[in-house]
C-alpha positions in Angstrom: -28.5 -10.0 -0.6 -25.2 -9.6 1.2 -24.8 -7.9 4.3 -22.3 -5.7 6.4 -21.0 -6.7 9.3 -19.3 -3.8 11.6 -17.3 -3.8 14.9 -17.5 0.4 15.9 -15.1 2.0 17.7 -12.1 2.0 15.5 -10.3 4.9 14.7 -9.0 4.9 10.8 -5.1 6.1 10.4 -3.6 6.4 6.4 -3.8 7.1 3.3 -6.9 6.5 0.7 -7.1 7.4 -2.5 -10.8 8.2 -4.2 -11.7 6.1 -7.2 -12.7 7.0 -10.4 -15.9 9.6 -10.3 -19.2 7.3 -10.6 -21.3 10.1 -12.6 -18.5 10.9 -15.2 -17.8 7.3 -16.0 -21.2 6.6 -16.5 -21.9 9.7 -18.7 -18.4 9.2 -21.0 -19.1 5.3 -21.5 -22.0 6.4 -22.9 -20.6 9.0 -25.7 -17.9 5.6 -27.5 -21.1 4.8 -28.9 -20.3 8.5 -30.7 -17.3 7.0 -33.1 -16.3 3.8 -34.7 -12.7 4.6 -33.5 -11.1 3.4 -30.1 -11.4 5.3 -27.3 -9.4 5.1 -24.5 -10.7 5.7 -20.6 -8.6 5.7 -17.6 -9.0 5.4 -13.6 -12.6 3.3 -14.5 -14.4 2.3 -11.1 -15.0 -1.2 -10.3 -18.7 -0.6 -9.3 -22.1 -2.4 -10.1 -23.6 0.7 -11.9 -20.0 1.2 -14.1 -20.0 -2.9 -15.0 -23.4 -3.0 -16.2 -22.9 -0.2 -18.2 -19.9 -2.2 -19.7 -22.0 -5.0 -20.3 -25.0 -3.2 -22.0 -22.1 -1.6 -23.9 -20.6 -5.0 -25.1 -24.7 -6.2 -25.4 -24.7 -3.6 -28.5 -21.6 -4.8 -29.9 -18.9 -2.5 -28.8 -15.6 -4.0 -28.3 -14.5 -3.6 -25.1 -10.6 -4.4 -24.1 -9.3 -4.1 -20.4 -5.7 -2.4 -20.3 -2.9 -2.6 -17.5 -3.8 0.5 -15.0 -1.8 1.0 -11.6 -4.6 2.7 -9.6 -7.7 2.2 -7.6 -9.5 2.1 -10.9 -9.3 -0.1 -14.3 -8.6 1.4 -17.8 -10.6 0.4 -20.7 -10.6 0.8 -24.7 -13.9 0.7 -26.8 -14.6 0.3 -29.9 -18.0 0.5 -31.6 -17.3 -0.1 -35.1 -20.1 -3.0 -35.3 -23.0 -2.1 -33.1 -26.2 -4.2 -33.5 -29.4 -1.9 -32.9 -31.5 -4.7 -33.5 -30.7 -5.9 -29.9 -32.2 -2.6 -28.3 -35.8 -4.2 -28.4 -34.7 -7.8 -26.8 -35.4 -8.6 -23.4 -31.9 -9.0 -22.4 -31.3 -5.5 -23.3 -34.4 -3.8 -22.1 -33.5 -5.9 -18.4 -29.9 -4.5 -18.5 -30.6 -1.1 -19.5 -33.1 -0.7 -17.0 -31.8 -1.8 -13.7 -29.6 1.7 -13.9 -30.3 5.0 -14.5 -27.4 5.8 -16.3 -28.4 4.0 -18.9 -30.5 6.9 -20.2 -27.5 8.5 -21.5 -27.0 6.1 -24.5 -30.6 7.6 -26.3 -28.8 10.8 -26.9 -25.3 9.4 -28.6 -27.3 6.6 -30.1 -29.9 8.8 -31.8 -27.1 11.1 -32.9 -25.0 8.9 -34.4 -27.6 6.3 -36.0 -30.8 8.1 -35.6 -32.5 5.1 -33.0 -32.4 4.6 -29.3 -34.5 3.2 -26.7 -35.1 3.9 -23.3 -36.3 1.6 -21.3 -37.8 2.8 -17.4 -34.8 3.7 -15.8 -33.9 2.3 -12.7 -31.4 3.5 -10.0 -32.1 4.8 -6.5 -35.6 5.4 -4.7 -35.1 8.6 -3.6 -38.2 10.1 -4.6 -39.4 11.4 -8.1 -36.9 11.5 -10.8 -38.6 12.5 -13.8 -37.1 12.4 -17.5 -38.8 15.4 -19.0 -35.8 17.2 -19.6 -34.2 14.5 -21.9 -37.2 13.7 -24.1 -38.1 17.5 -24.6 -34.8 18.2 -25.0 -34.4 15.5 -27.9 -37.7 15.8 -29.4 -36.8 19.3 -30.1 -33.5 18.3 -31.8 -35.8 16.5 -34.1 -36.3 13.3 -32.2 -40.0 11.2 -32.6 -40.8 9.8 -29.7 -43.2 6.7 -29.1 -44.4 4.7 -26.3 -42.7 1.4 -26.2 -43.5 -1.8 -24.8 -42.5 -5.6 -24.3 -44.0 -8.2 -22.9 -42.0 -11.3 -22.2 -44.2 -14.5 -21.3 -43.4 -16.4 -18.4 -41.7 -20.2 -19.1 -44.4 -21.9 -18.3 -47.0 -20.4 -20.5 -48.9 -18.3 -17.5 -49.4 -14.8 -17.6 -46.6 -14.2 -15.2 -43.9 -12.6 -17.5 -42.0 -10.1 -17.7 -43.2 -6.5 -19.1 -40.8 -3.5 -19.9 -42.1 0.1 -20.9 -40.2 3.1 -21.9 -40.0 5.4 -24.9 -38.7 4.5 -28.4 -36.5 7.4 -30.7 -36.2 8.3 -34.0 -35.5 11.0 -36.2 -35.8 10.6 -40.0 -32.6 12.2 -41.2 -30.2 13.9 -38.9 -31.3 15.5 -36.0 -31.4 19.7 -36.3 -29.5 22.2 -33.8 -31.8 24.8 -32.0 -32.1 27.2 -29.1 -33.6 25.2 -26.1 -34.1 26.6 -22.6 -34.1 23.8 -20.3 -36.6 23.4 -17.2 -33.9 21.9 -15.0 -30.3 21.9 -14.7 -30.3 18.3 -15.0 -27.0 16.7 -15.3 -28.1 13.6 -16.9 -30.5 15.6 -19.0 -28.1 18.0 -20.4 -25.0 15.4 -21.2 -27.7 13.3 -23.2 -28.9 16.7 -25.6 -24.9 17.5 -25.7 -24.0 13.9 -27.0 -27.2 14.1 -29.1 -26.4 17.5 -30.6 -22.7 17.1 -31.6 -23.4 15.7 -34.3 -27.1 17.3 -35.5 -27.1 20.2 -38.3 -26.3 23.3 -37.6 -25.8 24.9 -34.2 -27.6 24.1 -31.3 -27.9 26.4 -27.9 -28.5 25.0 -24.4 -29.4 27.6 -21.7 -29.7 26.4 -18.2 -27.1 23.7 -18.6 -25.6 21.9 -16.0 -22.2 22.8 -15.3 -21.3 20.3 -13.3 -17.1 18.9 -13.6 -18.6 15.8 -15.4 -20.1 17.9 -17.9 -17.1 19.9 -18.4 -15.0 16.6 -18.5 -17.6 15.2 -21.0 -17.5 18.6 -23.4 -13.8 18.4 -23.2 -13.4 14.8 -24.0 -15.9 15.1 -27.1 -14.0 18.4 -28.3 -10.8 16.1 -28.3 -13.1 13.8 -30.5 -13.9 16.5 -33.3 -16.5 18.0 -31.3 -17.5 21.9 -31.6 -18.7 22.8 -28.4 -17.8 26.7 -26.9 -19.1 28.0 -23.3 -17.7 25.0 -21.2 -17.6 25.3 -17.4 -20.7 27.7 -17.9 -24.4 27.6 -18.4 -24.8 28.4 -21.5 -23.2 25.8 -24.1 -23.1 26.1 -28.1 -22.8 23.0 -29.7 -21.8 23.1 -33.9 -23.1 20.2 -35.0 -20.2 17.9 -36.9 -20.4 15.3 -39.5 -18.2 12.7 -37.7 -16.1 12.2 -34.4 -12.7 10.3 -33.9 -11.1 8.7 -31.1 -9.2 10.0 -27.8 -8.1 9.0 -24.6 -9.5 10.1 -21.4 -8.8 10.2 -17.3 -11.7 10.0 -15.1 -11.7 12.8 -12.3 -11.4 11.6 -8.6 -15.0 10.8 -7.4 -15.5 14.2 -5.3 -18.7 11.9 -3.8 -16.1 9.9 -2.2 -14.1 12.5 -1.4 -16.9 13.9 1.1 -17.6 11.0 2.1 -14.5 10.2 3.2 -13.8 13.8 5.1 -17.3 12.7 7.3 -16.0 9.2 8.2 -12.4 11.0 9.4 -14.8 13.2 11.6 -17.2 10.8 12.8 -14.5 7.9 13.7 -11.6 10.3 15.0 -9.4 9.4 12.7 -6.1 10.9 11.1 -7.1 10.7 7.7 -5.4 11.5 4.1 -7.0 11.5 1.0 -4.6 11.6 -1.8 -5.2 12.9 -5.3 -8.8 14.8 -4.9 -8.6 17.3 -7.6 -9.2 20.0 -5.7 -9.8 22.7 -8.4 -12.9 20.5 -8.9 -14.3 19.9 -5.6 -16.2 23.2 -5.4 -18.1 24.2 -1.8 -17.2 20.2 -0.6 -14.3 21.7 2.0 -16.1 24.7 3.0 -19.2 22.5 3.7 -17.5 20.1 5.8 -15.2 23.3 7.6 -18.9 24.7 8.5 -19.5 21.9 10.6 -16.3 22.4 12.6 -14.1 20.0 10.5 -10.6 20.8 10.1 -8.8 20.1 6.8 -5.5 20.8 5.6 -5.0 20.6 2.1 -1.7 19.3 1.2 -0.7 19.7 -2.9 -3.4 18.2 -3.9 -4.3 15.7 -1.1 -6.2 16.7 2.1 -5.5 15.8 5.6 -8.2 15.6 8.4 -6.4 15.5 11.4 -8.3 13.2 14.5 -11.0 15.5 16.6 -12.1 14.9 19.7 -15.1 17.3 19.4 -16.0 19.6 16.2 -18.4 22.3 16.8 -20.7 23.6 14.1 -20.6 27.2 12.7 -23.8 29.7 13.1 -24.8 32.2 10.5 -22.9 35.9 10.8 -26.3 37.3 12.5 -26.0 34.3 14.9 -28.8 31.9 13.3 -28.6 28.0 12.9 -26.7 27.1 9.9 -28.8 25.7 7.4 -26.8 23.4 4.5 -28.7 22.8 1.2 -28.3 21.4 -1.6 -28.6 23.2 -5.2 -27.2 22.6 -8.9 -23.5 23.2 -9.6 -21.9 25.7 -7.9 -23.9 24.5 -5.1 -23.4 21.9 -2.7 -24.3 18.8 -4.2 -27.1 16.5 -3.1 -25.5 13.6 -3.4 -23.4 14.5 0.2 -26.6 15.6 2.1 -26.9 12.2 3.8 -23.0 12.5 4.4 -23.7 15.8 6.3 -26.4 14.9 8.2 -24.5 11.9 9.8 -21.4 13.9 10.1 -23.4 16.2 12.4 -24.7 13.9 14.6 -21.6 14.1 16.7 -20.7 18.0 16.4 -21.2 20.2 18.7 -24.6 22.8 17.7 -27.1 22.3 15.9 -27.4 22.4 11.8 -30.7 22.4 9.6 -30.3 19.9 6.8 -32.6 21.0 3.4 -32.7 18.4 0.7 -34.3 19.9 -2.2 -34.5 18.1 -5.0 -35.6 14.6 -3.6 -38.4 14.0 -1.2 -37.2 10.6 0.3 -33.6 11.0 0.6 -34.0 11.7 4.7 -36.3 9.1 5.3 -33.0 6.6 6.1 -33.0 9.1 9.6 -35.5 6.5 11.6 -32.4 3.9 11.6 -30.0 7.2 13.0 -32.5 8.1 16.0 -33.1 4.2 16.4 -28.9 4.6 16.8 -29.1 7.3 19.4 -29.1 10.1 17.6 -30.8 13.4 17.8 -33.0 14.4 14.9 -35.9 16.1 14.1 -37.4 15.2 10.7 -39.3 18.2 9.7 -40.8 16.7 6.6 -39.7 15.0 3.6 -36.9 17.5 3.1 -35.5 18.8 6.0 -34.4 17.4 9.1 -32.5 19.1 11.9 -29.6 17.7 13.7 -28.9 18.3 17.5 -25.3 17.4 17.7 -24.4 14.8 20.7 -20.8 16.4 21.2 -19.5 12.9 21.8 -21.3 13.2 24.9 -23.2 10.0 24.2 -22.0 7.6 21.6 -24.4 5.8 19.0 -25.4 2.1 19.8 -25.0 -0.4 17.3 -28.4 -2.1 15.4 -29.7 -4.0 12.5 -30.6 -1.8 9.4 -30.8 -1.8 5.6 -29.3 0.6 2.9 -32.3 2.5 1.1 -29.9 3.8 -1.5 -26.4 4.2 -2.4 -25.6 7.6 0.0 -27.9 6.5 2.6 -26.5 3.3 2.7 -22.5 4.6 3.1 -24.0 7.5 5.9 -25.2 4.6 8.0 -21.9 2.7 7.2 -20.3 5.6 8.7 -22.6 5.6 11.7 -22.1 2.2 12.4 -18.5 2.5 12.0 -18.7 5.4 15.1 -21.1 3.3 17.2 -20.7 1.2 20.3 -21.0 -2.4 19.4 -21.9 -4.5 16.2 -24.1 -3.0 13.4 -25.4 -4.9 10.4 -26.6 -3.1 7.4 -28.5 -5.7 4.6 -28.8 -4.8 1.2 -25.4 -3.4 0.1 -25.6 -4.1 -3.1 -26.4 -0.6 -3.1 -23.3 0.7 -1.6 -21.7 -1.6 -3.8 -23.4 0.2 -7.1 -21.4 3.8 -6.2 -18.4 2.7 -3.8 -15.2 0.3 -5.2 -14.4 -2.4 -2.8 -15.1 0.1 0.2 -15.0 -2.7 2.7 -11.5 -3.5 1.6 -10.4 -0.1 1.3 -11.7 0.8 4.6 -10.3 -2.3 6.5 -7.2 -1.6 5.3 -6.9 1.5 7.3 -8.1 0.0 10.9 -12.1 -0.4 10.0 -13.6 -3.8 11.4 -16.1 -4.7 8.4 -16.9 -8.4 7.2 -19.2 -8.8 4.1 -21.6 -11.5 4.7 -23.3 -13.6 2.1 
């Protein structure tokens, strides 16, 4: 287990470019198995979750070739012309697939093209209940047969202490069949999974209450270039007319909007003068607007965002004078992945804000570490916390903590960078799952972060 040692109190100066979007990468990488033709994907971030998914594709038999690429990420060509689906039920596949939640989206693509798939119980952040009902109900509506799956691997010494893997085995006798479905929640990964299954199904599929995040319409645009027939893109009502086969394409990932938001909050907390370049502003939704409500100055310069150093930033109130509430919501609402970042950014603001995390009941449990550092936060319940800003009248103090999930880990990193003294963050593998070489990139701007172990 590796650790970050952070010497706080250093301001950042310069320009940083966000990596390719992690959540989009996990979707479009799964889509490469829908065709036997080459698919080139650019701006792929070098992070743990994405790398694990690439290893999973290789295990299935996908040919992966890295191409030269100038930028934060990488470029790959994938060709799934000789897959070996027998590996689905092997311990190697189950272990790797269950290590990241994004692997669940391979199910729709494999089921759509080959009529066979496996969903080991997925891993990912421990931020509360993350049910997969939307995935299973949607695939079942298209005609998939779903059965329980279990695999027990005995220990090497023959004792009972072996490993067990559970999940679901999916199959279809002929081809999936299009239908109308109303999703019970606008699940991003659920919508992506159903789309990838439906593009090669017989007939027409209508998905109502589909997620419409930029990641979804990037996936749809990519699939349409491959020969799919998806209409209603960028809305929550998708119509998919099935085709018999798909071809290759070239696709570039969007900049990661969560990194953009993280850097905005980081600049404000550390009183830094920072430019975030090539942010694809038209795809950021409410993100700049929400941070401006915290009093943060954000200037647009072409496709860059410039955050000037501010001594103090003051939280807005609602028009009637009541305390500001920031809550997450399905797109085009504010993304839940930035709730932790907004919360930590509010610590040194002037004023108070109620943070309402609606989607996950365990995502705010990292605030006890911030309270230990001197933050004034009242955890009202598992979903709500009130932050009473310090307005820089008091500084946070360094401490020793651990990263519980990707976003909370970066929130703790921001707090440590703004604190007096030295802080330590354990379990930084969680941060590495979503942020590419974050220590090296921030150190180049003036941070003092040392990776230990």
